[in-house]
N, C-alpha and C positions, 0 to 999 in steps of 0.2 A: 330741591329746596335743601340745605345743611340742616340734618335734626340730628337730635341724640337718640331717638327710638323711635320707632313705628307710634307708638302712643303719641308722641307730640308732632310728627307730621298728620296723624290722623285729624285731630282735633284743630288743627290749621286751614279749616277749609273756610272759616268767616275773614273777616277784614281784618286789617294791622294798624297799629297806631305806633309809630316806626318811630329809630331814631332820629331820621331825617325830619320827622316831621313835629317833634319837638325842639328840634334846635332852631325853630319858626317861630317858637314861644317868648314873647317879649313882653316884660313886666312895663305897667303903669302906662300901656296904650290907653289913651280916655276911652278909645272903644269898646273895652275890655277890663276894665278896671273899675273895680267896686268904688263908690264915693268913701273919703276919709268919717268915720263915726265921729259925735260930737263926744268927747271925755265925759259929758254930764249927761248922758244917753239916760232915758226913765227904763223901767222896771214894770213887765206886765205884774209879775207877785212876788214879791221879796221873800215868801216860805218856802219857793222852790226852785229848782235849777231847770231851765228847757233847755232844750237843743234842737235833735231831730224834730222836726215839724212837717205836718201833711194835713190839708183840709179834707173835709168829706165832698166826695165826689160820685159821679157815675164813673160806669163801666169804659165809656168811649174818654176819660180823662177830666170832662168837665165840674169845675167847681161847683157845689148846688147849696142851695137856701135849702133850712129846712122850719115849714112854718113861720117864715122871718127870721129865723136866726141863720148864722155862719157859725159854723162847728170845726175846732180846731183839735186836730189830735196832734202829741206830742212827747217825745222822751222825758219823765221828769226823773228827779231824785228832790226827797225830803231836804232840805238845808239844815234842819236839825239835826238829819239823822249825819251827813257826811264833814258837819260842819259847815258853818257859812264865811270860809274861807277859802283861799287859792288851794290850798291840798284839799281840802273838801270839792272844790271843781274838779280837780282833776282825780278825785276818785269816784266821780257820777256811775259811771259805767257799772262798779258794785254794788249799786241800790236802784239804778233802773228801773221803772216800770212807766207803762203808758197812761195818761193822764189826757184830760181836753178842757178844753173852753169853750165860750160860746158867748154869743156879741150879738146887737141889735146892729149894729149902725156897719161893722167890717172895718171900722177906721182906725182903727187901735187903739182907741183909748180906751173903750168900754168893752175889754175882755174880761172875763170871770173864770177864773179856776172852777172848776168842779166836781174834781177828783180824780180816782183811780178810774178805768173803763172794764178792764175785766178782773172778775171776781179774786179775789184772795184766793191761794191756792188751787186755781183753774190751769194755771201754767206750772205744770208738774218739775220744771228746770228752774235755776236761781234768778234767772232776768229774763226782761222784754225790751227787746232792741227791735229796730225801726221795720216798717212794713207800708203798709196802706190802710184806708178806709172805704170802702164802695158799697153806697147803695144797692141793693139786691135790684134787678130787672123787675118788673112788672110788681116792685113787692107796693105796700103801700108806707114801711118804716121800718123794713129790716136791713141791718150793717153786717156785712160781711169784713170783719175785720181782721187783715193780712200782718203776720208779724213774724218776729224773729226768735225763737225758744231758745237760750242761751243757758249751758251751765258749765258749774266752775270746775268740778270733780265729779265725773270726770268729761274733762272738756268738749264740750257739744255746740252745735248752731244748726238750729234747724228751722227752715220756715216753716209757719204753721199758721193755724186760723181758727177763728170762734168766732159765736154769729150771735146779732143780739139786736131789741129793739129798739127805735130811739122816739123818746117822745118829750114835747114843750109845750108852755101855757106861756102866759104873759112875763112869767117873773126867771125863767128859764128851762134848762134842757135836762134832761136825767135818759137814764140806759135801764134798761131790763134784760137780762140774759149776760152773755160771755160769762158764759158759766162753764163750759166745755169746750177744752182746747184739744185740735189733732194735728198731727206733723203732715205735712204737704210732701216734701222730699228730702233726700239727703244727699250731701258730695258723695258721688259714685266710684270716685277713684279710674274713671274712665272718660268723661267728657269732663268732668271739673276735679281737680285734687282732694284730697280728703286729708285727715289728719295724719294717717300713717305716711302718706309723702310728704306732705310739711306741714309742720309743728303749728307754724303761723297762717295757717289755709284761712282762707275768706270766703263764708258760705254765709249768705243773711240779705237780709234788704228785700223781699220781695214787692214785686210791683206788679199789681194786675189789670190788664186791661181786654179789651175786645178789639181783635183787628180788622181794622177794614177790609184789607185786602183777601180775607178770605172768612172772614165771620168765625175766625175760632177766638176761644179765651186763652190767652197766654200770661205769662208771668216773665219779666226778668226779676234778675237776683247777681250780685255779685259774687264770683266766683276767680278760681287762679286755673292757668293752664296745667292740667296733670302731669303727674312725673316727681322724681323725688326735688327737692328743693334744691335751685343752684346747681341741678346736673343738666341744664340746657344746654344746646348750644345756638348761638345766634350767629345767625347766617343773612346771607343778602336779603332775605325777604325782610326780616326782621330790622336791616338796617335802612333798606330804603334808599330812595336817592342820594347819598352824602357825598359830600366832597371829595376828591382825590385824594389819597394815601390816611384816608379815615380810617381807623382800626377799630375792633371791639374795644371800649372801656373796659378797666377793670371793674367787677362785680355786677355787673350788665344782666349776667342771668339771675340774679336774684330777682327780677322784674318779672313777675309771671300774671299780671292781672287778666281776668278776662269779664267780660259782660255775658252774662248766659242767661239762655232762656229755656222754658219748658212751656209744653201742650196739653191743658186742661182735656184730660181722658174721660174722669166719674161726670156727673148730670149736676151744674149749675144751677139749673133752676128747683132743682131738690136740696140744694145749700151742701152740696155734697162737694169738696175740692181736695178731695183727699187720693186721687189718681191722675200722676199727668206724666208724661212722654219727654224726659230730658234729652236736647237737641242742642249741638254744637256751638259753641260760642258765637255769639255775632263780632266782636270787636274782642281782641285781644292785643295784651300791650310788652308781649315779652321781649324784655331787654331795655323797657322803658319803665315802667312803674309796677310796682308790687297792689296795689288798691284804687279798684273802682267801684266806688261804693252809692248806693241809692242809684242806680240807674233808672232813669225813666223815659218816657216818650212822647213826643207832640207828632201829630199829623196835620199839616198845613200843606195848602197850595199843593195838593198831590205827591209832594215830600214826606220822609218820615225822620223826624230828629231824634236822636240819641243822646240823652246828656246823663254824666254823671259827676260825681264828686272826687277830687282827690287832694292828696296833699303835699306840699314840699318835701317832706321826710318818705316820702315811698317812694320818689323816682329813684331811678339806680345809674349805675354807670354815671356816664357825666350830663345825662339830661337835666334839665331843672326848671322847676315850675313853681307857680306859686299856691298856695292853698286855691281852693276855687270850683267853681264847675268848669267842665270837659265837654265836648259836643261833639258828634258825627251826622253826617248827613247822607242819606241813600232815596237814590230817585227811581230806584223800583223794589217800594215796598219793605217791611219791616226784616226781611232775611237778605237784606243790602245788593250788594256791595255800598260799604260806607267811607265817606272821605270824610278827613279831620276840619272842623270846621273854622274858619279862619287861616285853614293850611297849618295851622299848629294844633287843633285840638280848644285851644282856648277861648272860652267865651265869658267869664268874667273872673277876674283873679283881686286877689287883695294888694293893696298899693305897699308899694316898700316901706313907706311911714310909716305904716301898721301892716305887716305882715301876717297875723294872728287875728285879727278883727271879727273875719266873720267864716262861720264854714256851714256846711251842708244844705247850700242854696240847691230850691224845689223851683223847676219851670214851668209853670201853668200853660194849657194851651194861648191863652192870648198874652203869652210872656211876660208876665207878672213872675216877680222870682222873691222868694221869702229865702231868710239865712237866720242862722243866731249871731249873738255877738257872744265871740270866744272871749278874748284877751287883747286890751286896747291901750297901746302906750300914753302916756301922759304927754301930751301938745309939746312939741319941740325938743323929744326926749334925743342924745346924743346916740343913743344903741338902743331903739326902736323894738330889738328882738330881748332886751334886757328884763326880768320877771321884775324886776325890782320897780318899775314904774307902772305897772301893768293894770288897770283896772279890770276886773274880771266880770263878764258879761252874763253869760245864761239867761236871756232875754232874748226879744228878737230885735234883728238889726230893720234899719228902714228898708221897705219893698221899692223892688227897682224894676224897670222893664225894660227888654230887649226886644228888638225887633229884627225877625229873621228875614233875612232876603238871599235865598239861593243857598251860597258855601259861605253867606257871612254874616254875622251879628253884629250889632250895635247897641251899645246903652244909651237909653233917648230918655229917660224920666226919673225921676225919684220921689219916692211917696214917703208918709208916714211910719214910725218902726212898728210893726207889725200890722201893717194895713193890708186888707186883702181883697178881690176883688173875685164874685161868681160870674160863671156867664149863664148860669141856667137855675130853676127854682123845681127843686123836686116834685112833680105831681100826688100829689096828696091833698085831702080835705086841709081846709085852713082852720076849722075849726080845734080849739086847744084842749088837751090830753086832760083828765083828772089825776091828780095825786093820791095814792092809793095812802 
């Protein structure tokens, strides 16, 4: 392998999303394209912007209800703070915190916003970004909330966790705790780039799960290949099986995304998620893309499906793809090797007529996919990329369903805005809790 350094070579032990793979991406294939959203879409709560969203689940990935309630977590920002405008929407990350919603039906029509999850001041950094919420095994109502603790000055991005209790009665859901936050791990500059190596480094979005292959608990996360930004050699391994006379595209070396993984070393039964072993990336996108956000995993039919989201704007060189969810499949468990789904990696992308309509897709174990509405052009717009015709979303898109068939995926169903589906009921007393 041609590599700029031994460090690059050492971390390339996982699978690669190659330039040749990305050449196969096709926008507007009906089997891998999100439906065009109605310009008159409903809004769940007009007081907050809502974007990255995840449901309450167990350690195996199954969405669960609690005492008859569906519970949804999301990154939110108060519209009163940002401004209820396009400018406010684009400033939302500077006001973000984790909020929650609850619903009796899960049909998307009766979500109620419950407010903030983590106690104000418990997160020692500026903002709360994406993660996951997991019911603790063998507990009645304990939730371990994993998230990204992000600081503005000095810049920091640290996967972290906090623990609380969920309670519910006939009228709704509330929480206790979530008042102590603890760091999990940081970019080490060895397995994953840190800010010294890459000022645009990505290190966030922890996704916690128990691996059926060895019964250990792992965390997936977004990272970057270690090494100084742009100082990578794109060799034949990164190029893949390209057509004759294909050369390395200009600026391809700025794509250095990695889907990272770490193994828990501390005792989860005691609620201790502070000690982890950093492992080499499962998939790298050197030469192709610089972001593989919100990685998550689905185990089905003996196969391991690895999903991640990415933007059109983070592809590098000549690689092009829509905003959407991308994926890879392994026939040998969590550590691969992985092959790109559908030959290209694209699982669901936005249509060319609405290139920024949805983002942050999350695939659950039954194939249901949630995402949020970003910016939607007016129907019939001559230039769907022109902000002049946009309606801002900040709410959930229609839920869709995909079918996973080996190395292929197919869009098969479209459901209501914000509709969710559970694969289980959390085993606890059905008796309602008392409010203090």
